[in-house]
VOTIBA-974156 format. One record per atom (N, C-alpha, C): residue in one letter; x negated, y, z negated. Coordinates in steps of 0.2 Angstrom, whole numbers, plus 5000, padded with zeros to 4 digits. Layout:
N
AXYZ
...
END
This chain:
649
M467752445077
M468552445079
M468952415084
A469352435086
A470052355088
A469752385097
T469452335099
T469452365108
T470052325112
G470152355117
G470752325122
G470952275121
T470252215122
T470552165120
T470852135115
N470452155110
N470952175104
N471852175105
L471852245108
L472552275108
L473052225113
F472852205119
F472952155122
F473452075118
G472852055114
G472852015109
G473452005106
I473452075101
I474052105098
I474552095104
G474452155107
G475352175111
G475552075114
L475052045117
L475251965118
L475551925114
S475451935106
S475651885103
S476451925101
G476552015101
G477152045100
G477552005103
L477251995112
L477852005116
L478151925116
R477751875116
R477851795112
R478451825106
A478251845101
A478951875096
A479351865097
A479351925100
A479951945104
A480351905109
Q480051855113
Q479951815117
Q480551755113
Y480351755107
Y480451675103
Y481251695100
G481251765097
G481751795094
G482251815099
L482251835106
L482551825110
L483151765113
A482151715114
A482751645115
A483151585111
T482851615103
T483451605098
T483851625097
T483951685097
T484651755097
T484951695103
S484651715111
S485151675114
S485351615114
H485151575110
H485351515107
H485951495104
N485651545098
N486451555094
N487151585096
I486951625102
I487651665105
I487951595107
A487651565111
A487851535117
A488151465111
N487851435105
N488251395101
N488451425098
A488951485099
A489351525094
A490051475091
G490151425096
G490651375097
G490751315096
T490151305093
T489851235094
T489851195087
T490351165086
T490551135081
T489951085076
G489651135069
G489251105066
G488551125068
Y488651165072
Y487851225075
Y487851265068
N487251245065
N486951305062
N486651345064
R486851425063
R486351485066
R485251475064
Q485151475071
Q484451465068
Q484251525069
R483351555064
R483151625064
R482351595066
V482051665067
V481051655070
V481051675062
D480651625060
D480151655054
D479451645057
L479251735057
L478651745057
L478151775052
A477351805054
A476951815048
A476251835054
T476051865048
T475451925053
T474851855055
G474651875060
G474151865063
G473651865057
M472851815059
M472151835056
M471751895054
P471651935052
P471352005054
P470851985054
F470352035055
F469852045057
F469252085053
L468652075053
L468052115049
L467852165052
D467852235053
D467552295057
D467252345057
S466752365054
S466452425052
S466752435044
G466652355040
G467152385035
G467752405033
S468152375038
S469152355037
S469352315039
Y469752275039
Y469752245042
Y470752245046
F470452215052
F470952265057
F471652185058
G472052205059
G472752155061
G472552135069
T472652065070
T472852035076
T473452005079
G474052025075
G474552055077
G475152005075
V475351945077
V475851915075
V475951825077
R476151815070
R476251725074
R476951685071
L476951625076
L477551625074
L477551545070
L477951575062
L477851515059
L478351435060
E478951455062
E479451385062
E480051425064
V480451395069
V481251425068
V481451375065
R481651405061
R482351375053
R483051375055
R483151315053
R484251305052
R483951355048
S484751405049
S484951425040
S485651365040
Y485151345033
Y485451275032
Y485551285024
D485951245022
D486051215013
D486151145015
Q485751115009
Q486151025010
Q486651035005
F486751074999
F487251054994
F487651074997
L488051125003
L488751145007
L488651105010
T488151085015
T488251015021
T488750945018
R488450945011
R488550865009
R489450885004
E489350995005
E490150975001
E490750965006
L490351005012
L490751005018
L491050925018
Q490550875021
Q490750805023
Q491150785016
S490750795011
S491550755004
S492050785004
E492150845007
E492750855005
E493350835012
T492850825019
T493350845025
T493350745023
A493050705019
A493250645019
A493950645014
L493850665009
L494350675006
L495050705008
A495050745013
A495650795016
A495750735020
A495450715024
A495650665027
A496050605025
E495850595020
E496150515019
E496850555017
Q496950595012
Q497450635008
Q497950635014
R497850695019
R498450695024
R498450605026
L497950575029
L498350515032
L498650485026
H498750465019
H498850445017
H499750475014
H499750545014
H500250555011
H500750555019
S500450545027
S500850555033
S500950475033
L500950425029
L500850355031
L501650355026
A501350385019
A501850405012
A502650435012
A502650455018
A503350505019
A503550455027
R503450425029
R503850385035
R503950325031
L503750295026
L504250235021
L504650265020
D504550335015
D505150345010
D505550385015
A505650415023
A506150415025
A506250355026
L506250305028
L506150235030
L506850195024
L506650205018
L506950165013
L507550225010
S507350305011
S507850355007
S508550365015
D508350335019
D508650355026
D509450315024
P509950355025
P510850325025
P510850275029
T510450305034
T510750215042
T510150175044
T509650195038
T508950135037
T509050095031
G508850145027
G508950085018
G509650045018
L509450035011
L509849965010
L510550005005
A510550065003
A511150094998
A511850065002
A511850065008
A512550085010
A512950035011
N512349965014
N512849905016
N513049885008
L512349905005
L512549844995
L513149894995
Q513549954993
Q514249984993
Q514549944996
G514649945003
G515049925008
G515049825007
Y514849795004
Y514849725004
Y515049724993
F514849764988
F515449744985
F516249794985
D516149824989
D516749874991
D517249814994
A517049774999
A517349715002
A517349694996
L516849654992
L517349614986
L517849634983
Q518049694981
Q518349724976
Q519249714981
E519049714987
E519649754992
E519749664991
A519149594992
A519749524993
A519749504984
A519649554979
A519849524973
A520849564972
A520749604976
A521449634976
A521949604980
D521749594984
D522149514989
D521749454991
P521649424984
P521349324988
P521549284991
A522049314992
A522649244997
A522249275004
S521949345008
S522149365011
S521649345017
G521649295021
G521049285027
G520649325029
T521149415030
T520749455035
T520049465028
A520249505021
A520149515016
A519449455015
R519549425016
R519049365013
R518449355021
Q518849365027
Q518249395032
Q517849445030
V518149505031
V517749565026
V517249545023
V517349495017
V516749505013
V516149465018
L516149425021
L515649375026
L515549405030
D515849475032
D515649515037
D514949555036
Q515349585026
Q515049635026
Q514249605021
A514349525023
A513849505019
A513249495023
D513449445030
D513149475036
D512749525038
R513149615034
R512949665039
R512349635032
L512349635027
L511849665020
L511249625021
A511449565023
A510749515023
A510549545030
E510849565036
E510449605042
E509949655039
R510349685034
R509749745032
R509249745030
F509249695025
F508549665022
F508049635026
R508349605031
R507649565039
R507649635040
G507949665042
G507849745047
G507149775042
L507549765036
L506949855032
L506249795032
D506349735030
D505849675031
D505349695037
S505849705042
S505549665050
S505149745050
R505449805046
R505249885049
R504749875044
L504649845037
L504049835033
L503349825037
R503449755040
R502749715045
R502749775048
Q503349785052
Q502849855057
Q502549915055
S502849915048
S502049955046
S501449925044
H501449865042
H500749865043
H500549835050
D501049815056
D500549835063
D500249875064
A500449955061
A500349995062
A499650005060
V499850015054
V499150005050
V498449965051
E498649895056
E498149885058
E497749915063
A498349945066
A498149965075
A497850025072
E498150075067
E497650155065
E496950105060
A496850045060
A496250025056
A495750015063
R495849975066
R495649965072
R495350025077
S495550045078
S495550145082
S495150165077
A495250175070
A494750185065
A493850175064
V494050085064
V493450055065
V493150075072
E493550055077
E492850105084
E492650135081
S493050205080
S492650275079
S492050255074
I491950225069
I491550225063
I490750185068
N490850155069
N490550115075
N490250125080
T490450175084
T490250225087
T490050295086
L490050315081
L489750365077
L488950335073
A489050285072
A488650215067
A488050235071
A488250215079
A487750205080
A487450275084
E487850325086
E487350375086
E486950405082
V487250395075
V486750425070
V486150395072
A486150315070
A485650275073
A485050305078
R485550345083
R485050355087
R484650415088
L485050485082
L484650515082
L484350505078
N484450455074
N483750455068
N483050415072
R483250375077
R482650385080
R482050445082
G482650475086
G482250535089
G482050595084
I482550625078
I482050635071
I481550635069
A481450555071
A480850525065
A480250525072
Q480550525076
Q479950525081
Q479650635080
A480250665082
A479950735081
A479750755074
R479750735072
R479250735064
R478850715063
G478650655067
G478050625067
G477550675069
M477750705074
M477350765078
M477050815076
G477550845070
G477450895066
G478150955069
A478450955072
A478950965074
A479650975069
E480351005069
E480751005067
E481451015071
P481650955075
P482250955076
P482750985075
N482751065075
N483551065073
N484051055075
D484051055083
D484851045084
D484950975085
L484550915083
L484450835082
L485050825075
L484450875073
L484750875064
L485450905064
D485850955068
D486650995067
D486750935071
Q486650875076
Q487150835077
Q487350805074
R486650785071
R486850715066
R487250735059
D487250805057
D487550825051
D488350815054
E488250835061
E489050825062
E489350745064
L488750735064
L489050655066
L489350625058
V488950635054
V489150615049
V489750615042
R489650715047
R490350735043
R491050695048
Q490950685053
Q491550635058
Q491650585057
L491050545054
L490850475051
L491450475042
G491350535040
G491550515033
G492450555034
A492650575040
A493250595042
A493650525040
Q493150445045
Q493450395046
Q493450355040
V492650375036
V492850315028
V492450345025
G492550335018
G492050365014
G491350345012
I490650385011
I490150385014
I489850415012
A489150365007
A488450385006
A487850395009
T487550425009
T487050465013
T486250445010
L485650455011
L484950455009
L484450465014
I484350535013
I483650555016
I483150495017
Q482850475020
Q482050435021
Q481550485024
D480850475023
D480350495020
D480150535030
D480450475036
D480350505041
D480850555043
G481050585040
G481950615041
G482550595042
S482450505043
S483150485045
S483450465040
L484150475040
L484550455038
L484950405038
N484950365030
N485350315029
N486150315030
V486650265028
V487150285027
V487450235023
Y487950225020
Y488450185016
Y488950195015
V489350135015
V489950115014
V490150085007
G490550065006
G490850034999
G490450044992
S490149994992
S489749994985
S489150014988
G488950024992
G488150014993
G488149974999
Q488649975002
Q488249925010
Q488149955016
T487649955019
T487249985025
T487449975029
L487850045030
L488050045038
L487550065045
V486950105043
V486650115047
V486150145043
V485250095044
V484750095039
V484250105047
G484050185046
G483450205051
G483850205058
S483350175062
S483750155071
S484250095070
E484250075064
E484649985066
E485550035063
A485950025066
A486850035065
A487149945065
H487449945058
H487749885058
H488549885058
R488749835059
R489649855062
R490449835059
L490749905059
L491349855054
L491649835057
A492449775056
A492549735059
A493249725055
V493649725058
V494449705057
V494649655057
A494649605049
A494749545050
A495449515053
P495549455058
P495949445058
P496549425052
R497149435057
R497749415049
R497949345052
G498049315045
G498249235047
G498649235042
A499049145041
A499349135034
A499049155027
D498149165027
D498049175021
D497749265021
R498049285025
R497849365026
R498349395026
P498649415023
P499349455028
P499149525026
A498749545024
A498549615022
A497949645028
L497749705025
L497249715029
L496449695029
G495949675032
G495649655030
G494849685033
L494149725030
L493849735032
L493249715029
L492749675038
L492149655036
L491749745040
L491049695035
L490349745038
L489949675040
Q489849695047
Q489249655051
Q488749665052
G488249615048
G487349645050
G487349625058
S486549635058
S486249605065
S486349535068
G486249485061
G486449425061
G487049395063
G487449415063
G488349415062
G488749395057
G489149355057
G489449345051
G489849405048
G489849425040
G490049475041
G490249485032
V490249515027
V490449535022
V491049565019
E491449555016
E492249585016
E492049625009
V492349695012
V492249775010
V492949795011
T493549745006
T494149785009
T494149835001
D493949814997
D494149824991
D493449874990
Q493349884994
Q492749934992
Q492750004995
I493049985001
I493450055005
I493750095002
R493350155002
R493750245001
R493650305004
G493950335003
G494150405009
G494150385015
G494250455018
G494350455027
G494750425029
A495150405034
A495550375036
A495750285035
L495250275034
L494950205033
L495350185025
G495050225022
G495150205014
G495750235012
A496350295017
A497050305017
A497150255018
L497250195022
L497450145028
L497450105022
V497050055019
V496750025013
V497350055006
A497450115007
A497550125002
A498450125000
F498450135007
F499450115007
F499450085008
E499050035013
E499449925014
E499449905005
G499149925003
G498949884996
G499449924991
G499449994992
G500050004987
G500850024988
L500850094990
L501550114992
L501950044997
L501450025002
L501649975008
L501949915001
A501349895000
A501449824995
A501749854991
D501849874987
D502549904983
D503349884984
A503549944990
A504049914994
A504249864997
E503649804998
E503949735000
E504049684998
R503649694989
R503749654985
R504649714981
R504749754980
R505349754976
R505949744982
L506049734988
L506349734992
L506649664991
G505749614990
G505949544990
G506449534983
Q506449574981
Q506249554972
Q507249564971
L507349624973
L508049634975
L508549604978
A508149554982
A508649514988
A508549434985
L507949424980
L507849364975
L508849364969
G508449444969
G509249454963
G509849464965
L510049464971
L510749464975
L510849404975
A510249354979
A510649294981
A510649274973
D510349254970
D510449214963
D510749214959
A511149304958
A511749324955
A512349284958
M512149304965
M512749284969
M512949224970
N512549194969
N512549114970
N512749084965
T512649124960
T512549064952
T513349084952
Q513749144953
Q514249154952
Q514849104955
H514449104961
H515049094966
H515049024968
R514648974965
R514748894960
R515048914955
L515448954952
L515648964947
L516548974948
G516648954955
G517148974958
G517548924961
M518148924964
M518648884966
M518648924976
D518348894980
D518748934986
D519448884988
Q519648924995
Q520648894997
Q520448804998
N519948764998
N520148695000
N520148674992
G520048694988
G520048654982
G519448634979
Q518848654981
Q518448644981
Q517848684976
I517348664973
I517148704969
I516448754974
G516448804973
G516248864979
G515248824978
G515148834984
G514648814986
G513948904985
D513248884988
D513048954988
D513049014994
L513149034993
L513249104998
L512749145002
F512149134998
F511549155004
F510949115002
T510349155004
T509749085006
T509649064996
P509748994997
P509548984988
P509049004988
L508949014979
L508449034978
L507749004976
N507948944980
N507248914979
N507248864986
D507448894990
D507248874995
D506548854996
P506548775002
P505848765003
P505248805007
A505648845011
A505248875016
A505048935011
L505448975006
L505249015002
L504748994997
Q504748954996
Q504348904989
Q503848904992
A503648894997
A502948895001
A502748945004
A503148985006
A502949085006
A502649095002
R502649074997
R502449134993
R501849114990
A501449054991
A500949034989
A500249034996
L499949094995
L499549105003
L498749054999
A498449015001
A497848975002
A497349025005
Q496849025002
Q496249095003
Q496049035011
G495549075016
G495549015021
G494749025022
S494449005015
S493848985014
S493848925007
N494448905008
N494948865003
N494348785004
A493748744999
A493748695004
A494148635005
G494648644998
G495248584996
G495848605000
D496448565001
D496948565006
D497448565002
A497548574996
A497848574992
A498548634994
R499348634994
R499648684995
R500248664988
L500148754986
L500748744981
L501448754984
A501948744977
A502548794980
A502748824972
V502948894972
V503248934971
V503848914967
S504348894961
S504748914960
S505148964956
I505548994957
I505749054953
I506149024948
D506149044941
D506549014937
D506949064932
S506949104934
S507149174931
S506949254934
V507449284937
V507449344942
V507249384939
V507549414932
V507549454929
V507049454926
A506549414924
A505949414919
A505249394926
L505549424932
L504849444937
L504549494935
K503849494937
K503849554933
K503349584941
D503349644941
D503149704947
D502349694949
S502149614952
S501549594954
S501449544958
D500849544961
D500549464965
D500249424958
Y500049394961
Y499749344956
Y498949324960
R498249304957
R497849244958
R497649204956
L497949144957
L497549054955
L497149054958
T496549034953
T495748994956
T495848944953
Y495348884953
Y495248834952
Y494648824954
D494348784943
D493548794946
D493348714947
G493848684947
G493648624947
G493948584942
A494148594937
A494448594927
A494748604925
A494848684928
A495548714928
A495648784929
Y496448784929
Y496548854936
Y496548904930
Q496648954933
Q496649014932
Q497149074934
L497649094928
L497949134934
L497949204932
V498049274936
V497849334934
V498349374938
R498449384936
R499149464936
R498749514940
L498949524945
L498449584948
L498649644948
R499249664947
R499249734945
R498949754940
D498849724933
D498549744928
D497949694924
N497949634931
N497149614930
N497449594924
T497749554921
T497849544914
T497749424914
L497549414912
L497449334913
L498249314910
V498449264913
V499349254912
V499249194907
G498649154911
G498649094906
G497849034911
T497749004906
T497248924909
T497648864906
F497648834913
F497848764912
F497448734916
A497348654916
A497248594918
A497648554924
G498448584924
G498348544928
G499148594930
L499348534937
L500048574938
L500648514938
P501148514936
P501548594936
P501448604932
Q501748674931
Q501548734924
Q502248784926
T502648784920
T503148834920
T502948894917
L502948964919
L502649014917
L503449084914
A503649064909
A504049084908
A504249174907
G503549164903
G503549254902
G503649284911
E503249254915
E503349264922
E503649274928
G504349224925
G504949174927
G504949144933
F504149104935
F504149034939
F503849024936
S503848954942
S503448874942
S503248874945
L502448824945
L502248824948
L501848744951
D501848724954
D501648634957
D501548634964
L501148574962
L500848544970
L501148514974
A501148554982
A501648524989
A501548484990
G500748484991
G500448414994
G499648454992
G499248384994
G498348394997
G498248404989
S497648424989
S497248434980
S496648504981
P496348524977
P496148574977
P495348534974
A495048564975
A494448594976
A494048654972
A493348644968
A492948694964
A493048754969
G493348804969
G493248854969
G493748884972
D494148844975
D494848864978
D495048934975
S495648974978
S495949024976
S496749044980
F497149054976
F497649064981
F498149114979
I498449174983
I498649224982
I499349204980
L499649224974
L500549204973
L501049264973
R501549264976
R501949314978
R502649294979
P502949274971
P503449264970
P504149274975
A504049364976
A504649394979
A504449374989
G503849344989
G503749324998
G504349304998
G504349335006
G504849315011
G505449325008
A505849355003
A506349335002
A506849365006
A506549435010
A507049495010
A506949455018
Q506549415021
Q506349395027
Q506949345027
Q507149315023
Q507449255025
Q508049265022
M508249305019
M509049335016
M509649315024
R509849275021
R510449255027
R511349225022
R511749225027
R512449225021
R512449135024
V512449095021
V512549025021
V513248985022
L513649035018
L514349005018
L514548995022
S514848945028
S515248935033
S515648955035
D516148975030
D516749005034
D516949025026
S517849095029
S517849125023
S518549065017
P518749015021
P519148975014
P518548945010
S517848945014
S517648925008
S517348975002
L517549035003
L517249114998
L517749074993
A517349044984
A517749044980
A517749104977
L518649114976
L518649194974
L519049154968
A519349084965
A519849064964
A519349054954
S519649064950
S518949034945
S519448944945
P519048904943
P519048834944
P519548784938
V519848824935
V520048784929
V520548874927
R521148834929
R521948884923
R522048854919
A522448904912
A522648874907
A523348894906
A523548884902
A524348884899
A524648844895
A524948864891
A525348834883
A526148824888
A526048764886
A526748704888
A527448754886
A528048754889
A528248784888
A529048784880
D529048724881
D529348684874
D528848704867
N528448764867
N528048754860
N528348794855
L528548784849
L528848804846
L528148874842
G527648874842
G527148914838
G527248994844
Q526449024844
Q526349094847
Q525949094849
A525649004849
A524649014850
A524649004860
R524149074863
R524249074868
R523449054872
I523349044876
I522649024879
I522549094885
G521949114884
G521649174890
G521449144894
P521249164897
P520849164906
P520249104905
V520049064909
V519449024908
V518949034911
S518349054908
S517749044912
S517348984911
V516949004914
V516548904917
V515848904915
A515348874914
A514748864914
A514548804915
G513848784921
G513748734919
G514048694925
L514148704931
L514648654933
L514248594937
A514748564936
A514248494941
A514248494948
G514748534949
G514848534959
G515548504959
V515948484957
V516548464956
V517048474954
P517848484954
P518448504952
P518548474947
L518848504943
L519148444937
L519648424938
A519348364939
A519948294939
A520348264935
T520448274928
T521148254926
T521148334922
P521648344920
P522048404916
P521848394908
V521348424905
V521348444899
V521948454893
T522048414889
T522748424886
T522348454878
L522548504876
L522748524868
L523148534863
T523148464860
T523648474856
T523748474847
Y524248534846
Y523848564839
Y524148524834
D523448514828
D523748474822
D523648484818
G523848534812
G523648574806
G523248514802
A523448454802
A523048424796
A522348404799
S522148404806
S521548364809
S521048464809
G521548504808
G521048574806
G520948604814
G521248584819
G521148604824
G521648564832
F521448584836
F521848544844
F521648464845
L521848454846
L521648364847
L521448354854
V521148344856
V521148354862
V520848284868
G521248304872
G521448234876
G520748194880
T520748134882
T520548134886
T520348114893
P519648144895
P519048164893
P519348234891
P518648254887
P518248224881
P518448214876
G519148214874
G519348184867
G518948224860
G519148214855
G518948244848
G519548264845
T519248334841
T519648384840
T519248454841
L519548504843
L519148584843
L519548624838
A519148624831
A519148674827
A519548714828
Y520048764825
Y520448824828
Y520948834821
D520448884817
D521048904810
D521348994814
P522048984815
P522049054817
P522149114812
A522149094805
A521749154804
A520949194803
A520549134806
A519849184806
A519549164815
D519949134819
D519649094827
D520149124834
S520649164829
S521049204834
S520949264838
G520849234845
G520249274849
G519449264851
S519449234847
S518649204846
S518549164852
T518249164856
T517749114861
T517449064861
L518149004863
L517948944862
L517548884865
T517048874865
T517048804872
T517248744871
L517248704876
L517248624878
L516848594882
M516548574880
M516048524887
M516448464888
V516548464894
V516848414900
V516348404904
P516348324901
P515648274906
P515948264914
G515448274916
G515548264924
G515548334926
F516048394924
F516448444924
F515748494926
G515848494916
G515448554914
G515848614908
E515748654906
E515948704900
E516448744901
L516848734899
L517548774897
L517448814890
R517548894893
R517548944889
R518348974890
F518348994881
F519149024882
F519349034875
A519849064875
A520149104869
A520749094867
I520849074860
I521749064860
I521649104855
T522249134855
T522549194851
T523249164847
G523149194840
G524249154839
G524249114833
T524649104831
T524649034826
T525148984829
P524848924830
P525348874833
P525648814827
E526248774832
E526748734829
E526348674829
N526148614823
N526048554827
N526548524831
G526048514835
G526348484842
G526248504846
D526048574848
D525948624851
D525648614855
R525548624864
R525248594869
R524748654872
L524248634873
L523948694876
L523648664882
T523748674888
T523448614896
T522948654897
L522248644901
L521848664902
L521748614912
E521748614916
E521748614922
E521648634929
S521248604937
S521048614940
S521548684943
N521348714944
N521548774949
N521748774955
A521648724959
A521548684967
A522148734971
L522648744967
L523148764972
L523248844970
G522548864966
G522748934968
G522548994970
V522548994975
V522449034981
V522549114981
G523049104978
G523149174975
G522649224969
D522049154966
D521949204958
D521149244963
N520849274956
N520449304959
N520049324952
G519749274947
G519749254944
G518849264944
N518749234950
N517849244951
N517749284957
A518349314960
A518049364964
A517849444961
L518449444954
L518149464951
L517449494947
A517349424944
A516549404941
A516149424946
L516149434953
L515849414959
L515649514961
A516249534961
A516349604962
A516049654953
G516049604947
G515849654942
G514949654944
L514649584948
L513949584947
L513749654950
Q514049694952
Q513649774954
Q513149794949
E513849794944
E513449844936
E513249794935
A512849734934
A512649684932
A511949674928
Q511649704925
Q510949724924
Q510549644925
L510149634931
L510149584934
L509249584935
L508649644934
L508249664937
L507849704934
L507249684935
L506749744930
L506949724924
G506949664920
G506749644912
G507449644909
G508049654916
G508849664909
G508949724911
T508549794916
T508549874913
T508949894920
A508949864926
A509349884930
A509849834936
S510449884936
S511049854942
S510449834949
L510749794955
L510649804959
L510349864962
A510849924963
A510849974964
A510350024961
Q510250014955
Q509950054952
Q509150034952
A508849954953
A508649964957
A508149974964
Y508649954969
Y508249994971
Y508350094972
E508550104969
E508550184969
E508050224966
R508050154960
R507250154958
R506550174963
T506650104966
T506350104972
T506050164975
V506650194978
V506650234983
V506450304979
G506550304972
G506550364969
G505650364967
D505550324966
D504750284964
D504350324971
I504550294976
I504150294983
I504350374984
A504750414983
A504650494986
A504350534979
S504350494973
S503850544970
S503050544970
R503050504972
R502250474973
R502250494982
T502550504984
T502650554990
T502550634988
R502950654988
R502650694983
R502150724981
G501850694976
G501350694974
G500750694979
L500750644985
L500150634989
L500250694993
A500750734993
A500950794999
A500650844993
L500850864986
L500350894984
L499550894983
A499450824984
A498750834984
A498150834991
A498750844998
A498450835001
A498450925004
D498950975000
D498851025002
D498251054998
A498251044991
A497551044987
A496951034991
Q497050964992
Q496250954997
Q496150995002
E496751025007
E496751055014
E496251115011
R496451155005
R496151215001
R495651204998
L495451174997
L494751144996
L494151125001
L494351085005
L494251085010
L494251145016
Q494551185017
Q494551265017
Q493851305017
R493851295009
R493351325005
R492651305007
A492451245008
A491851235010
A491851245018
Q492351265023
Q492051265028
Q491751345028
E492051385025
E492251465023
E491451465020
S491051435015
S490651395012
S489951425018
R490051355019
R489551335025
R489551395030
E490051415034
E489951475038
E489751525037
A489851555029
A489651605027
A488851605030
L488751545027
L487551545027
L487451535034
S488051475040
S487651435043
S487951445050
G488451515050
G488851515056
G488551575060
V488751575066
V488551645070
V489051695069
N488451735067
N488951795068
N488851845075
L489151845079
L488951845085
L488951945086
D489251985080
D489152055079
D488252055076
E488352025074
E487452025069
E486952015076
E487151965079
E486751915085
E486651975089
A487052015093
A486952085095
A486352105093
A486552125089
A486052175085
A485352155085
A485452065085
A484452075084
A484552045092
L484752055096
L484652045103
L484252125106
L484652155103
L484252235105
L483852235101
R483552245097
R482952225091
R482452205094
Y482652145098
Y482052095099
Y482052125106
Q482352155109
Q482352195116
Q481752255118
Q481952285110
Q481552325112
Q480952315109
A480852255104
A480052255103
A479752215107
Y480152185113
Y479752145120
Y479352215122
E480052245122
E479652315127
E479152345124
A479252375120
A478852405113
A477952355115
S478052265113
S477452235114
S477452225122
A477552255126
A477352265135
A476952335134
R477252365132
R476752445132
R476152455129
V476152425123
V475552405119
V474852365123
I475452305127
I474752275134
I474552325138
A475152365140
A474852385147
A474252465142
A474352485138
A473952515134
A473352495133
S473352425131
S472552385130
S472252405137
D472752405143
D472352345150
D472052465151
E472352505148
E472152585151
E471552585146
V471552545142
V470852565137
V470252535142
F470652445140
F469952445145
F469652455150
Q470252465158
Q469952495161
Q469452575161
T469752595155
T469452675154
T468652635152
L468652605147
L467952565144
L467352555151
L467952505154
L467452465160
L466852545165
N467652615165
N467152655169
N466652695165
V466852685161
V466352725155
V465552705156
L465852625156
L465252585156
L464752565162
G465152575169
G464952555172
G464552605177
G465052685174
G464652745175
G463952775172
END
């Protein structure tokens, strides 16, 4: 039978079990508000029984372990959903700021673009007005300033992205070092056969916080330590050692955010393109996506405006009787050509490239990468990763892409690489270069008229010009009708005969090339008589002519961009609309991800969270068990004393 000593041991084991339960329950209650804490519980088992008088008698209770209410799947799901939610939340916030910048009437481009074309319409209505001409130049200045202002704001967005990235990287490095420190403590505890529940909770919470900063993958080691990886398997934490992320310094070869993973030996591996998830993933995705697209399209819009305006303005005549010059920064200004090609910092050669725009309408919505292997160049369009061409040397014209390449100096080495940005710098360099309002070429450079004494009914329409050499028409061109020759005899220059059949050619566009000036385009209507004269001459005195002003104003509706499918205003509207649509998509994705995160949190809390009502009930139960075990000990003492008295008596 059980003796008093056995009763004492049983009572003592019960007392200990109750103490463990009280301590664990109290610990749960104390950490009810601790983020990442997993409720703990005491696992007990019966003690080893002993045989006496043909029966087994129990020896009380023993402690198996203090165990976390933990599920690895739920924990990893929470970590994953936290990373995705952090990424979607920040990505949407950044996109919303960009959307507000471009769509706001006071900060966007639409109002200034409309104001500029309204001024051109006013000048076309009164081309001799000095006030109307000055308003055109003032509006041109405001439009160019708005281009530069938007470009500056987009550059500020780059700076803001970099600042947030540096903050995120600092947090990542701090959290990684803490995970490595906890790995060391957990491995030591496991080595002594103990399960360090609180350390494991702390590490899980750090990993969750780490995932909110950058997408990660984890792997448990045999000693209980946790390895953490970023990107495509780059090690951030291995055992008790933590590597560091760093933001690469910007330079001429690195206009966008760069991230390096540094090992203990220094140096760094570029991991920018591999970063996904968390705040850092959102920053990389935004800068390389929406922000880069907005910059590129703004640059293309600046190129389209400058090219169309300059081209048409050079076809007009100003108040000084001179052919018009450039109105805005030239399309292939040397500074722009250099800004379009970025040599990578690791290049061994010293080659400098010049990128010339040949056709704005043919430009693609993409940047490019040019590599040199020592024998040939390869050009890849980055948006769709398409190989555009392979060629042995430069210069090279890429008609399908809208630009040409040439060496501006130096020579390449095998392995050299360049990023080409055809629209790069265009908005930043956008300026009015025309000096004054009299130099505004609003008139057509050539006027045409029929001689007053003509006997026939032939009339000559407005004259347009193309391919001008930049100088006024020096000598009038006279067209004298000669029916026997089948058209008009052309005076010198250029001489010859201009074919004209009144029955077939009336109203059709005729062309006449004048050496040293350019090509004249006009229509003749009606039937002339032999000897009738039509005259084409310089419009130097035509200060009230609005022929070129109308052509300049008409560019508002011309399909100048996106492969000839959009006007300037339409191209900007499409850009704003695209960014707004993508921002709405990000908002929906962020809302959906928040709901998934909430569900993951609820699932984890259902299993691992502390329920104070349950803990209060457990506290009462363990108190009662403690009191009952204390009575067992008291009873065993009475039994023992009775035995001593009997045996002693």
